[in-house]
C-alpha positions as a Markdown table, in Angstrom:
| # | Residue | x | y | z |
|---|---|---|---|---|
| 1 | Met | 22.9 | -10.8 | -3.5 |
| 2 | Pro | 19.2 | -10.3 | -1.9 |
| 3 | Asp | 16.6 | -13.1 | -2.7 |
| 4 | Val | 14.3 | -10.5 | -3.6 |
| 5 | Ile | 13.6 | -6.7 | -2.8 |
| 6 | Leu | 10.4 | -5.5 | -1.7 |
| 7 | Leu | 9.5 | -1.8 | -2.2 |
| 8 | Asp | 6.9 | 0.5 | -1.1 |
| 9 | Val | 6.4 | 3.2 | -3.8 |
| 10 | Asn | 6.0 | 6.0 | -1.0 |
| 11 | Leu | 9.2 | 5.8 | 1.0 |
| 12 | Ala | 8.9 | 8.2 | 4.0 |
| 13 | Gly | 12.2 | 10.4 | 4.4 |
| 14 | Ser | 13.6 | 9.0 | 1.0 |
| 15 | Pro | 14.2 | 11.5 | -1.8 |
| 16 | Lys | 13.2 | 8.9 | -4.1 |
| 17 | Arg | 10.1 | 6.7 | -4.7 |
| 18 | Gly | 10.0 | 2.9 | -4.8 |
| 19 | Asp | 9.4 | 2.9 | -8.6 |
| 20 | Gln | 12.3 | 5.2 | -9.3 |
| 21 | Ile | 14.6 | 3.0 | -7.0 |
| 22 | Cys | 13.5 | 0.0 | -9.1 |
| 23 | Ser | 14.3 | 1.6 | -12.2 |
| 24 | Glu | 17.6 | 2.5 | -11.1 |
| 25 | Leu | 18.1 | -1.2 | -10.0 |
| 26 | Arg | 17.2 | -2.6 | -13.3 |
| 27 | Lys | 19.9 | -0.3 | -15.0 |
| 28 | Leu | 22.5 | -1.7 | -13.1 |
| 29 | Asp | 24.9 | -4.1 | -15.0 |
| 30 | Leu | 24.7 | -6.9 | -12.4 |
| 31 | Thr | 25.5 | -10.5 | -13.2 |
| 32 | Val | 23.0 | -12.0 | -11.1 |
| 33 | Pro | 19.6 | -10.7 | -11.7 |
| 34 | Phe | 17.3 | -10.5 | -8.6 |
| 35 | Pro | 13.6 | -9.9 | -8.5 |
| 36 | Val | 11.9 | -6.7 | -7.4 |
| 37 | Met | 8.3 | -6.3 | -6.1 |
| 38 | Leu | 6.6 | -3.0 | -5.6 |
| 39 | Leu | 4.1 | -2.7 | -2.8 |
| 40 | Ser | 1.8 | 0.2 | -2.3 |
| 41 | Ala | -1.7 | 1.7 | -1.9 |
| 42 | Glu | -1.2 | 3.6 | -5.0 |
| 43 | Lys | -4.1 | 3.4 | -7.6 |
| 44 | Asp | -1.8 | 2.9 | -10.8 |
| 45 | Leu | 0.5 | 0.2 | -9.1 |
| 46 | Ala | 0.3 | -2.1 | -12.2 |
| 47 | Thr | 1.3 | 0.6 | -14.5 |
| 48 | Leu | 4.2 | 1.6 | -12.2 |
| 49 | Ala | 5.4 | -1.8 | -11.7 |
| 50 | Ala | 5.3 | -2.3 | -15.7 |
| 51 | Thr | 7.5 | 0.8 | -16.1 |
| 52 | Cys | 10.0 | 0.1 | -13.7 |
| 53 | Met | 10.1 | -3.5 | -14.9 |
| 54 | Ala | 9.5 | -4.8 | -11.3 |
| 55 | Asp | 8.8 | -8.6 | -11.6 |
| 56 | Gly | 5.6 | -8.3 | -9.2 |
| 57 | Tyr | 3.3 | -6.0 | -7.3 |
| 58 | Met | 1.0 | -6.0 | -4.6 |
| 59 | Ala | -1.9 | -3.7 | -3.5 |
| 60 | Lys | -2.2 | -2.7 | 0.0 |
| 61 | Pro | -3.6 | -3.7 | 2.3 |
| 62 | Phe | -2.6 | -7.5 | 1.4 |
| 63 | Asp | -2.7 | -10.7 | 3.3 |
| 64 | Ile | 0.9 | -11.8 | 4.5 |
| 65 | Asp | 0.2 | -15.3 | 3.2 |
| 66 | Lys | -0.3 | -14.1 | -0.3 |
| 67 | Leu | 2.5 | -11.8 | -0.3 |
| 68 | Ile | 4.7 | -14.9 | 0.6 |
| 69 | Ala | 3.2 | -17.0 | -2.0 |
| 70 | Lys | 3.5 | -14.1 | -4.5 |
| 71 | Val | 7.3 | -13.8 | -3.7 |
| 72 | Glu | 7.9 | -17.5 | -3.8 |
| 73 | Ala | 6.4 | -17.4 | -7.0 |
| 74 | Ile | 8.6 | -14.8 | -8.6 |
| 75 | Gln | 11.6 | -16.4 | -7.3 |
| 76 | Ser | 11.3 | -19.7 | -9.2 |
């Protein structure tokens, strides 16, 4: 199982968006839940993250140290 899944909302070459994948992951019957975090430059990122039940989100562009801190926070 992954420690965390980072998903961009806009995935080039993918038939699905990151928030759609996040929603699908949340519907799976997994014995060990894992955190999902959305990354994007979308204006409605907070709404997208809440709708797909992501554990967190970060708007682009972002500072890598802040991303690491946020990932560490949702893992604990």
